[in-house]
Structures are given as structure tokens and as C-alpha cells.
C-alpha positions, 0 to 999 in steps of 0.5 A, spaced: 564 870 389 560 872 383 562 869 376 564 874 370 564 868 365 563 860 364 564 857 358 564 850 355 568 847 350 570 840 347 576 836 348 579 830 347 580 825 353 585 819 354 581 815 349 581 820 344 574 821 345 570 828 345 568 830 352 567 837 355 572 842 359 569 848 362 573 855 364 570 859 369 572 866 371 571 871 377 575 877 377 583 876 376 581 868 378 580 863 373 579 855 374 578 850 369 575 843 369 573 837 365 569 831 365 572 823 364 568 818 361 567 810 363 567 805 358 563 799 362 557 803 365 552 801 369 545 801 367 543 806 373 549 811 371 547 818 368 548 819 361 554 822 360 552 827 354 545 829 352 541 824 347 542 830 342 549 829 342 555 832 346 554 839 342 547 840 345 551 839 352 556 844 350 550 849 347 546 848 354 552 849 358 554 856 355 547 858 356 547 856 363 553 860 364 550 866 361 544 866 366 549 865 372 553 871 370 547 875 368 543 874 374 549 875 378 549 868 382 553 868 388 558 862 390 562 861 396 561 854 399 560 847 396 553 847 398 552 853 393 553 848 387 546 846 388 544 853 385 547 850 378 542 844 379 536 847 381 537 851 374 539 845 370 533 841 373 528 846 370 530 844 363 532 836 365 527 833 370 530 826 368 533 822 373 540 821 369 540 827 365 538 825 359 537 832 356 543 835 358 548 830 360 551 828 367 558 830 364 556 837 363 553 838 369 559 835 373 564 839 368 561 846 370 560 844 378 567 842 378 570 848 375 566 853 379 568 849 385 575 850 383 574 857 382 571 858 389 577 855 392 582 860 388 578 866 390 578 864 397 586 863 396 586 856 399 587 849 396 581 846 394 582 840 399 583 845 405 577 849 402 572 843 403 575 840 409 580 845 413 581 839 419 582 833 414 589 830 416 588 823 412 590 821 405 587 815 401 591 809 399 592 808 392 588 802 388 592 801 382 590 797 376 596 793 373 594 788 369 587 789 365 582 786 360 575 786 359 572 792 356 578 796 357 581 792 351 579 792 344 578 786 342 582 784 336 578 780 330 581 776 324 577 776 317 578 769 314 576 768 307 569 770 304 565 764 306 558 764 301 559 771 299 560 774 307 567 775 311 567 771 316 570 774 323 573 770 329 574 772 335 581 770 339 579 769 346 586 769 348 587 776 346 585 779 353 583 777 360 576 776 362 577 780 368 577 788 367 582 789 372 588 786 376 589 791 382 595 792 387 593 796 394 599 797 398 598 798 406 604 803 407 605 809 412 605 814 407 602 815 400 609 816 397 611 810 399 604 806 397 605 810 390 612 808 389 610 800 391 605 800 386 610 803 380 615 797 383 609 792 382 608 795 375 615 794 373 615 787 376 609 784 373 611 787 366 617 782 367 614 776 369 608 777 363 614 778 358 617 771 361 611 768 360 609 771 353 603 773 356 603 780 354 604 783 347 605 790 348 598 792 348 596 797 354 588 797 356 584 804 356 587 805 363 595 804 361 595 797 365 598 791 361 593 788 357 595 780 358 593 774 354 593 770 360 588 767 363 585 769 370 588 764 374 595 765 371 595 773 372 593 772 379 599 767 380 603 773 377 600 778 382 601 774 388 609 773 386 609 780 385 606 782 391 612 778 395 617 781 391 615 788 393 614 786 400 621 783 400 624 789 397 620 795 400 617 792 406 610 794 404 604 790 405 602 789 398 594 786 398 591 784 391 584 785 388 580 784 382 574 788 378 570 783 375 565 788 372 561 782 372 555 785 369 559 785 362 560 778 363 552 777 364 549 775 357 542 775 360 542 767 362 549 766 364 556 769 366 559 768 359 567 767 359 571 767 353 578 766 356 578 760 357 571 759 355 566 757 360 558 759 362 557 760 369 550 760 373 549 765 378 551 760 383 556 757 380 559 765 379 558 765 387 562 759 387 568 761 382 569 768 386 569 765 393 574 760 390 579 766 387 578 769 393 581 763 397 586 761 393 589 767 391 588 771 398 584 776 394 583 783 399 579 787 394 573 784 389 569 789 385 563 788 382 563 780 383 556 779 380 551 783 375 547 789 378 543 784 383 542 786 390 541 779 392 547 776 389 552 781 392 548 780 399 550 773 398 557 774 397 557 779 403 554 774 408 559 768 406 565 772 405 571 773 410 571 779 414 578 782 411 575 781 404 572 788 401 566 787 397 566 793 392 560 796 389 560 800 383 555 798 377 550 796 383 550 803 386 553 808 381 554 813 386 546 814 387 544 815 394 538 811 393 542 805 391 547 806 396 541 806 401 538 800 398 545 797 398 546 798 406 539 796 408 540 789 404 547 789 406 550 788 399 557 791 400 562 793 405 565 798 400 563 803 395 566 806 389 565 814 388 565 817 381 562 824 381 560 824 374 557 817 374 551 821 378 552 828 374 552 831 381 558 833 386 552 834 391 550 827 390 557 824 390 558 828 397 551 825 400 553 818 397 560 819 401 557 821 407 552 816 408 557 811 406 562 813 412 556 814 417 554 806 416 562 804 416 562 802 408 569 804 406 569 809 400 574 809 394 574 815 390 575 813 382 577 815 376 574 813 369 577 809 364 577 815 359 580 820 363 583 827 363 588 831 366 584 834 371 586 832 378 579 834 382 578 827 385 585 827 388 582 833 392 575 830 393 578 824 396 582 828 401 577 833 403 571 827 403 576 822 407 576 817 402 579 810 404 582 809 398 583 812 391 583 808 384 587 812 379 591 807 375 598 807 376 601 809 369 599 815 364 599 822 364 592 823 366 593 818 372 599 821 374 595 828 374 591 825 380 597 821 384 602 827 383 597 832 386 596 827 392 603 827 393 603 834 393 597 835 398 602 830 402 607 835 402 602 841 404 600 837 410 607 836 412 607 829 412 613 828 409 
């Protein structure tokens, strides 16, 4: 496949923030892809856009697109995406794409990958892996807090000439995501179970006056309740759904603990408390045992030894999931495996700004019996690429949220793939 055109433009993501979309053309075939953006980002994550701004990233992509077209660089298989990175690295040798932006590289690679599949007249998942027969199980964000909710403030009367602002700790939960992970015989059944769980959770929150109509960035219910009150609701919802649908409902949390770390302690606001590293570990284990948590993501700051200690003491059936710790970087994933710091890893292709590296992380994890979770971002677009990647790369789970058009794009794509496989 030879490119006839590759152009970038600015669009808005689900948070109405600017991101990049790339359209690519070869003959009569056209493909389009866009990059998401995260809110809580690990320190090792690629810069989403150039330090000079998104407009510089777009200008660079248009220059790169012209180069790919004029030099008639061919693309026929996934590994050919490395040709894009080799050219880009001539201009940006920084580890995390500071000059160009990881989202820029991701967007053009994603568009060209889609175009290769279109030109071969195959579904993308089948183009990447014609032999796969497995679909991931959904990890659904039902109730949320943390950085996914904008903290409201109240301005009181001026004191000594300056406005006094007070944060209301009860406006949001400390933990970023409260999750449902169904164990079902089909993706369709798991998808339906999460939708039902969302409705039941909403009812219970309204009964307890724990929800004021606000949603998180991922369309989860932005609860005003405390962590343990929410976990009680999740367990109650799980029992309701299991009884009605005969599907096992497991629950989990994404603590995004790096956002709680103030440099000295883990600082909680709802209710207010400060925990040392040792106290945080005890807190995590207490929640696991009391509420039978199956999935615990980022339970500590970006510190391998803290994760390793949690791994050493946890039950075998509990997933300790690394996101910020590894940031979809192969070098960090290798260190996490060596130090036994995780039993599952989040794969976010734009987190490293390279589909090639994301695939290496996925392959490495599977080789070492680490579960893989393909994941969306809080600032999403309607692009459905990660659904095909999750199937082709045989991810164990996919994290997409439960409601919202950007979340439905991925979920409905997986439902379509399930039909294409003849599995329902």
C-alpha cells in the first residue's frame, strides 16, 4: 500500500478539549483515526502534544504525511509502522516525544494501520490476527471520583481584601473509579450486565442522596459518598445483577494513588485522613478483604517496592493492576515483572506514543503470565481502534466505561466483532 495523502486536523474530545485526528488515503480507500487524552497521567507517560502546543504537532504531522507520500513509502503489515517512528525520531529523540507529542505519533500510526486493513479488504482485528477467537471481558467504570470529577469550590465573603475559597470534601469520592467486571459466557452478556449494574447503582445512590446528577469524565456516576459507602453499594448491586441475570459480578477500584500522594503521605479528603506508605498498604488490604475486591488498579504511587509488597501479601485471586507505574513502556513493564510488582497491566497505546511499543508490552506481559487490560482514556473520541487491538492482541479485559457515545463506540465495535466471529 502506497499513501496518496495523510493529513492531520484538530478536533474536540469528550471533555471538549483539543486533540488530533488524522485521515489517510490510498487509492479509493480512506481511513481516519484520532487520539484520546488522559486526565491523571503518570510521570513516565509520553507528552500528549508538543511542548510548543498542539498546532505544532499538527504541522509536523502534515509535513510527515507529505514526506511519506512523496517518498512512496509502502505499508503492508503492522511492523511497517516502525517506518513512521524511524522518520519521526530524526526530529524528536526525546524519550517521551516532547518535541512532537505522543498523541500525534499515535494518531498517524492508527490511521495508517486502519488504512492497511481497508486496502486488504479485511476487518482490522482479522488483518492483525486472523486466528484469534477470544474476546476480552469489559471492565466498566460505574461510579467515580478523583481527578475525573471537577472539584467545586465555594467563594465566601472577602477576608482582608482577598476571596476565601473552601473546598467541599463531600463533593466527590477520593477513589477515581469503582468498577464492575462481569464473568460471562459472551461479551454481549457481560455488556448487558454492566448496563444493568449502572442502572441499579444509580437507583441506590439516589435513595441515599449520594448522587447530585453529576457525571465524571468517563460518564460514571460522580458520587458524593465516602469510599466504603460506595463499595457497600457495589456489593449490593453485584448481588442484584447476579440474581437477575445469573452472571457473576466482580468488583474493583482504580485508586490512582499517585494523585493522592502529596510527597509525604497519601492525603484523602472524603473523609479527611493522611496515611503513611505502611498505612496505605493496610488500608488497601482492608478494602480488599472487607469488600471482596477482585481488581485493584494503581493502589500505590509509582513505586515498584510498594507494588511488590502488595503482590507478596495479596490473595491469589486478586488482581494488582499497574497503570501509572508502567505507562505502557516496555522497559518499565520488564522492571515490574522482574520485581514482581503486578499481576495485570494496563495497555494504553497513546501512553507511550507508539503502537509498536504497545504491542511489545502486550506480548511481553502475556509471555510472563501477566493479564492485559486494553484501556480507553478519560478524554475520549469516537475512535474504536482499541476494540480491534484488544481482540487481535488477545487482551484479557478491555476498560471502556459503561455509558457515553465515545464509550459505546468501543463496546458496540466489540459486539460487532463477536457477531463476525459467529459467537452469537
